[in-house]
C-alpha positions in Angstrom: -109.8 -102.9 -46.7 -106.1 -102.0 -48.0 -103.8 -105.0 -48.7 -100.6 -102.9 -48.1 -101.0 -102.0 -44.6 -97.8 -102.0 -42.9 -97.4 -103.5 -38.9 -94.0 -103.7 -37.3 -93.1 -105.6 -34.1 -92.9 -103.9 -31.1 -88.3 -104.2 -30.3 -89.5 -105.3 -26.7 -91.9 -107.9 -25.1 -95.0 -106.4 -22.9 -95.3 -108.0 -19.7 -99.0 -108.5 -20.2 -97.7 -111.1 -23.6 -96.3 -113.3 -21.0 -98.4 -116.8 -20.9 -98.8 -118.4 -17.3 -100.6 -121.7 -18.4 -99.8 -124.3 -19.6 -96.3 -124.5 -17.8 -93.6 -125.4 -20.2 -93.1 -129.1 -18.5 -97.3 -129.4 -19.4 -98.2 -132.9 -21.4 -101.7 -132.9 -22.7 -104.7 -135.3 -23.0 -103.2 -134.9 -27.2 -99.8 -135.2 -26.2 -100.3 -138.4 -23.8 -102.7 -140.4 -26.1 -100.0 -139.7 -29.3 -97.4 -141.2 -27.4 -99.7 -144.7 -27.2 -101.8 -144.4 -29.6 -99.7 -145.2 -32.6 -100.2 -149.4 -32.4 -103.7 -148.7 -31.3 -105.4 -151.9 -33.7 -108.9 -151.6 -35.1 -112.1 -151.2 -33.0 -113.2 -154.8 -33.6 -109.5 -156.0 -32.0 -110.3 -153.7 -28.7 -112.6 -154.8 -25.8 -115.2 -152.2 -25.4 -113.4 -150.5 -22.3 -110.0 -149.7 -24.1 -111.8 -147.7 -27.1 -110.4 -144.2 -26.7 -111.3 -142.2 -30.1 -109.0 -138.8 -29.1 -106.3 -140.3 -31.1 -104.6 -138.5 -33.5 -103.1 -141.5 -35.1 -106.3 -142.8 -36.1 -107.5 -139.2 -37.5 -103.7 -138.8 -39.5 -103.9 -142.4 -40.7 -107.7 -142.2 -41.5 -108.3 -145.5 -39.6 -111.1 -143.3 -37.2 -114.3 -144.7 -38.8 -114.5 -147.8 -37.1 -113.9 -146.5 -34.0 -116.9 -144.3 -33.8 -119.2 -146.9 -35.5 -118.7 -149.5 -32.7 -119.3 -146.6 -30.4 -122.7 -145.2 -31.9 -123.8 -148.6 -31.6 -122.3 -150.3 -28.2 -121.1 -147.2 -26.2 -123.0 -144.2 -27.8 -121.9 -141.9 -24.2 -118.4 -143.3 -24.0 -116.2 -143.7 -20.6 -112.6 -142.6 -20.5 -110.1 -141.7 -17.9 -106.4 -140.8 -18.3 -103.6 -139.2 -16.4 -103.5 -136.2 -18.1 -107.3 -135.2 -18.3 -109.2 -136.9 -15.3 -112.6 -138.3 -16.3 -113.8 -137.6 -19.7 -116.9 -138.8 -22.1 -117.4 -139.3 -25.6 -120.6 -138.4 -26.9 -121.3 -140.1 -30.3 -125.1 -139.8 -31.5 -126.2 -136.7 -33.1 -128.7 -136.1 -30.6 -126.9 -136.6 -27.3 -124.5 -134.3 -29.3 -127.5 -131.7 -29.8 -128.3 -132.0 -26.5 -125.7 -131.1 -24.5 -124.5 -128.6 -27.2 -127.9 -126.4 -26.9 -127.7 -126.7 -23.0 -124.9 -123.9 -21.7 -126.3 -124.0 -18.5 -125.4 -127.8 -18.0 -122.7 -128.1 -20.0 -120.2 -125.1 -19.9 -117.7 -124.3 -22.3 -115.4 -121.8 -20.0 -113.2 -124.7 -19.4 -112.0 -124.7 -22.4 -113.2 -126.4 -26.1 -110.2 -128.9 -27.1 -109.7 -131.8 -23.7 -107.9 -130.6 -21.2 -106.4 -131.4 -17.8 -109.1 -132.2 -14.9 -110.4 -129.3 -13.6 -108.4 -130.0 -10.1 -105.5 -129.6 -11.7 -106.0 -126.3 -13.3 -104.1 -123.1 -11.0 -106.7 -120.9 -9.0 -107.4 -118.5 -11.7 -108.9 -121.0 -14.5 -106.6 -120.7 -17.6 -105.7 -117.2 -16.7 -106.4 -114.0 -19.2 -106.3 -116.1 -22.2 -109.9 -117.4 -23.5 -112.3 -116.5 -26.2 -116.0 -115.8 -26.4 -116.7 -119.7 -27.5 -115.7 -120.0 -23.9 -117.6 -117.9 -22.1 -121.1 -118.2 -21.0 -124.1 -115.7 -21.1 -124.3 -112.4 -21.0 -120.5 -112.1 -21.2 -120.4 -114.4 -24.1 -123.3 -112.6 -25.9 -121.8 -109.5 -25.5 -118.0 -110.4 -26.9 -120.1 -112.6 -29.8 -122.3 -109.3 -30.8 -118.5 -107.2 -31.0 -117.6 -109.1 -34.6 -120.7 -110.5 -35.8 -121.2 -108.2 -38.4 -118.3 -109.5 -40.5 -121.0 -112.5 -41.3 -123.9 -110.3 -41.8 -125.9 -111.4 -45.0 -125.0 -107.9 -46.1 -121.2 -107.9 -45.4 -121.1 -111.2 -47.7 -122.9 -109.7 -50.2 -119.9 -107.0 -51.0 -117.3 -109.7 -50.0 -118.8 -112.0 -52.7 -117.0 -110.6 -55.4 -113.8 -110.0 -53.9 -113.4 -113.8 -53.2 -114.3 -114.7 -56.5 -112.0 -112.2 -58.2 -109.2 -114.1 -56.2 -110.4 -117.5 -56.7 -110.4 -117.1 -60.3 -106.9 -115.7 -60.2 -106.0 -118.5 -58.2 -107.6 -121.1 -59.9 -106.5 -119.9 -64.0 -103.0 -119.5 -62.5 -102.8 -123.7 -61.7 -100.1 -125.4 -63.8 -101.5 -128.5 -66.2 -100.3 -131.4 -67.1 -98.2 -131.7 -63.7 -98.7 -133.1 -60.2 -99.4 -130.1 -57.4 -100.2 -129.3 -53.9 -103.6 -128.6 -53.9 -103.7 -127.3 -49.9 -100.7 -125.4 -50.7 -101.6 -123.5 -53.6 -105.3 -123.2 -53.6 -107.0 -123.9 -50.1 -104.4 -122.0 -48.2 -103.8 -119.5 -50.0 -107.6 -118.6 -50.4 -108.8 -119.0 -47.1 -105.1 -116.9 -45.8 -106.6 -114.1 -48.1 -109.7 -114.1 -46.8 -108.5 -113.7 -43.2 -105.7 -110.9 -43.8 -109.0 -109.3 -45.5 -110.8 -109.7 -42.7 -108.1 -108.8 -40.2 -106.8 -106.0 -42.7 -104.0 -107.7 -42.1 -100.3 -106.9 -44.2 -101.0 -108.7 -46.7 -97.1 -109.4 -47.5 -97.5 -111.1 -44.0 -100.3 -113.2 -44.6 -99.1 -116.5 -44.1 -98.1 -115.4 -40.5 -101.8 -116.5 -39.7 -101.6 -119.8 -41.2 -98.7 -120.4 -39.2 -100.3 -119.3 -35.9 -103.6 -121.2 -36.5 -101.6 -124.5 -37.3 -99.3 -124.4 -34.1 -102.7 -123.7 -31.6 -103.7 -126.7 -31.5 -100.3 -128.7 -32.6 -98.8 -131.3 -30.9 -95.2 -131.2 -29.5 -93.6 -133.9 -30.4 -89.7 -134.3 -32.0 -89.7 -133.3 -36.1 -93.2 -132.2 -35.8 -94.9 -129.0 -36.7 -93.8 -127.8 -33.5 -91.4 -129.5 -31.2 -91.9 -128.4 -27.6 -94.3 -126.6 -25.8 -91.7 -123.6 -25.5 -92.0 -123.1 -28.6 -95.1 -123.1 -29.2 -95.6 -120.3 -26.0 -93.0 -118.2 -27.9 -94.7 -118.3 -31.7 -97.8 -117.6 -30.1 -96.0 -114.6 -27.8 -94.9 -113.7 -31.5 -99.0 -113.3 -32.8 -99.8 -111.1 -29.9 -97.0 -109.0 -29.9 -97.9 -108.1 -33.7 -101.3 -108.0 -32.8 -100.4 -105.3 -29.8 -98.8 -102.9 -32.9 -102.1 -103.3 -35.0 -104.0 -103.0 -32.0 -102.8 -99.5 -31.4 -102.9 -98.5 -35.4 -106.9 -99.7 -35.4 -107.3 -97.5 -32.1 -106.2 -94.4 -33.5 -107.2 -94.9 -37.3 -110.0 -97.2 -37.0 -111.6 -99.3 -39.9 -114.1 -102.2 -40.9 -112.3 -105.1 -40.0 -112.5 -107.4 -36.7 -109.0 -106.0 -34.8 -111.1 -102.7 -34.9 -114.2 -104.2 -33.8 -112.5 -105.2 -31.4 -110.7 -102.5 -30.3 -113.5 -100.3 -30.0 -116.3 -102.4 -29.2 -118.0 -102.0 -26.0 -117.4 -105.2 -24.5 -113.8 -105.8 -26.0 -112.3 -101.9 -25.7 -110.7 -102.2 -22.4 -109.2 -106.0 -22.8 -105.3 -105.9 -22.9 -104.2 -107.7 -26.2 -103.1 -110.9 -24.0 -106.4 -111.0 -22.5 -108.1 -110.9 -26.7 -105.4 -113.8 -28.0 -108.1 -116.2 -26.9 -110.8 -114.4 -29.7 -108.0 -113.9 -32.1 -107.3 -117.4 -32.4 -110.9 -118.3 -32.6 -110.8 -116.5 -35.8 -107.9 -116.9 -36.8 -108.7 -120.7 -36.2 -111.9 -120.6 -37.4 -111.3 -118.6 -40.8 -108.6 -121.0 -41.4 -108.8 -124.2 -40.6 -112.5 -125.1 -40.8 -112.7 -123.7 -44.9 -109.6 -124.6 -45.7 -110.3 -128.3 -45.0 -113.5 -128.4 -46.4 -111.9 -127.3 -49.4 -109.4 -129.5 -49.6 -112.0 -132.3 -48.5 -114.6 -131.0 -51.3 -111.7 -132.0 -53.8 -110.3 -135.5 -52.3 -114.2 -136.8 -51.5 -115.1 -135.9 -54.7 -112.3 -138.0 -55.9 -113.3 -141.0 -54.1 -117.3 -140.6 -54.7 -117.3 -139.8 -58.6 -120.5 -140.8 -59.2 -121.0 -137.3 -57.3 -118.6 -135.9 -59.2 -119.9 -137.0 -62.3 -123.4 -135.9 -61.2 -121.8 -132.4 -60.6 -120.4 -131.9 -64.0 -123.0 -132.8 -65.2 -125.4 -130.2 -63.2 -123.5 -127.6 -62.0 -126.8 -126.3 -60.6 -126.0 -128.8 -57.9 -123.0 -126.8 -56.5 -125.8 -125.4 -53.7 -127.0 -128.4 -52.0 -123.5 -129.8 -52.2 -121.9 -127.3 -49.9 -123.5 -128.4 -47.3 -122.8 -132.3 -48.0 -119.3 -132.1 -48.0 -119.1 -129.8 -44.7 -121.2 -132.5 -43.3 -119.1 -135.3 -44.4 -115.2 -133.6 -43.7 -116.4 -132.5 -40.6 -113.1 -130.1 -40.0 -113.9 -130.0 -36.4 -114.1 -133.5 -34.9 -115.1 -132.3 -32.0 -115.7 -129.6 -29.4 -115.4 -129.9 -25.4 -117.7 -129.3 -22.7 -117.3 -129.7 -18.5 -120.1 -130.7 -16.6 -121.4 -127.6 -14.1 -123.0 -130.6 -12.0 -124.4 -134.5 -11.9 -126.5 -134.5 -14.4 -127.3 -138.0 -17.0 -126.7 -138.3 -20.9 -128.5 -141.1 -22.1 -128.3 -143.6 -18.7 -124.8 -142.4 -17.9 -124.3 -140.9 -15.0 -122.1 -137.5 -15.1 -120.4 -136.0 -12.3 -119.5 -132.2 -11.6 -116.9 -131.5 -13.2 -116.2 -134.2 -15.7 -115.3 -132.9 -19.2 -117.4 -134.4 -22.0 -116.7 -134.2 -26.2 -119.4 -133.7 -28.3 -118.1 -135.6 -31.4 -120.2 -133.7 -34.6 -117.7 -136.2 -36.7 -119.7 -139.0 -35.6 -122.7 -137.3 -35.4 -122.3 -136.7 -39.0 -121.8 -140.4 -39.4 -125.2 -141.5 -38.0 -127.5 -143.8 -39.7 -130.3 -142.7 -37.4 -130.0 -139.4 -38.8 -127.9 -139.3 -42.4 -128.7 -143.0 -44.6 -125.7 -143.9 -46.1 -123.7 -141.3 -43.8 -119.9 -142.6 -44.6 -121.1 -141.8 -48.3 -121.1 -137.9 -49.9 -124.3 -137.6 -52.0 -124.6 -134.2 -53.2 -128.5 -134.6 -53.4 -128.7 -135.6 -50.0 -132.0 -134.2 -48.6 -130.7 -133.2 -45.0 -127.4 -132.2 -45.2 -127.9 -128.7 -43.8 -128.9 -130.8 -40.4 -124.9 -131.1 -39.8 -123.4 -130.6 -36.9 -120.2 -129.2 -38.1 -120.8 -125.2 -37.0 -122.1 -126.6 -34.0 -125.3 -125.9 -32.0 -127.0 -123.5 -30.1 -125.4 -120.4 -28.5 -121.7 -121.4 -29.7 -123.1 -122.2 -33.5 -120.4 -120.9 -35.6 -120.3 -117.1 -36.2 -118.4 -117.9 -39.8 -120.7 -120.7 -41.2 -122.3 -118.6 -44.3 -118.8 -117.0 -45.0 -117.2 -120.7 -44.6 -120.3 -122.1 -47.4 -119.8 -119.0 -49.3 -116.3 -119.9 -50.5 -117.1 -123.1 -51.0 -119.4 -122.2 -53.3 -117.5 -119.7 -55.5 -114.7 -122.1 -56.0 -117.1 -124.8 -57.0 -119.0 -122.4 -59.5 -115.7 -121.3 -60.6 -113.9 -124.7 -60.9 -116.9 -126.2 -62.7 -116.2 -123.8 -66.1 -112.7 -123.9 -66.1 -111.1 -128.2 -65.6 -112.8 -131.3 -67.3 -111.5 -133.0 -63.8 -109.6 -132.2 -60.8 -107.7 -135.7 -60.1 -106.1 -136.6 -56.9 -102.8 -138.6 -58.0 -102.3 -140.2 -54.4 -103.5 -140.2 -50.9 -103.4 -136.7 -48.9 -101.3 -136.2 -46.0 -103.4 -135.1 -42.9 -103.2 -133.1 -39.4 -101.4 -135.3 -36.6 -104.5 -134.3 -34.5 -107.8 -135.1 -33.5 -109.3 -132.2 -33.4 -108.5 -130.7 -36.5 -109.6 -132.9 -39.0 -107.4 -131.7 -42.2 -105.0 -132.1 -45.0 -101.2 -131.0 -45.0 -100.7 -131.6 -48.5 -103.1 -133.4 -51.5 -101.3 -134.0 -54.7 -103.7 -133.5 -58.1 -103.8 -132.7 -61.3 -105.8 -130.6 -63.3 -106.8 -131.1 -67.2 -108.2 -127.7 -68.6 -111.6 -127.6 -70.1 
């Protein structure tokens, strides 16, 4: 795949790039909760019915732990109702999360994968043309997913590993010594964005556009925030569609082995307009960016939080393969996914009504002490770390999981022989979101061997 492909943005905007949902005055559940959640106290100070973990402040301030611990103990299938979302349930225990995720006939992803407005408030056509295969049921789900699944096939991973290693070495060799720098921007974003550009055969000089588009997908509009208004979000995502329209036409005439070519020529996707592909494109961008980059940053932060585990890894680099799933469990870069109940049903003895939204809190399931001993701690020799639910379960299991594991493994295989230690100098700045558990900056210092 070329790193110098030129892509030009069309001068005029195609009608198909115009989004119709959400309306510009839409106020999402995340926005509503962010506006009211800044002063929410610790879980023990709240009445049980007032606990609502969908609160970006809990995550950006890293104080979500007690809220989930209390729900797992006292109310593992927990009901909330707010104006922007209507009725929804937080599922916080491992077995319940796994059961919901595995039952696509009862719990649908068609309404979206994040908490949204009540089903009754959606326009007659649903969410319009913008959807992705993660929000589909069989057979359409399998047809569209299979179009791009080969990119993470074992043979392709073996082929791409030397490139990942080469780039990782180059980035690590270029790190400054004796001065504090931001690990998120210098290492995590750079490595994952280069990988994304390769997967899409995206113009390499524009690769940070992928980072920007990924960041704004789930960003909460607020004054001074990453985006300030819903209108700004729509404008920037329209730019994303217009950019990919040009790539679309190039790959239609000159196909390669990249994700865009696969979507353009796949039997299940080739006749879809670009705007209808936006959901798939954003899913692949976010899946390849947010999850891997935040796990890379989380690995450095987490091992500094548990220095005995860092010491163990330094003493025995052969533990890197077992460290990888444990870091992914501990970090859980996407804390939850949403489903919608197709009909009245029961979860954990609670009566769920048709169209209730269900939040499967992977983050809490990965902290379930009935499954993971001392679950809040990192244990790089944890015997069952690979049982984590960070990649989901069932038909929507993360297609790029092996690629994410590969990138994290290669990173640490190249860190250990080069550096005595990577030292975190201060607490990180964290993403203002309850859907993306990430880092916006992580100040570190490195000591070379």
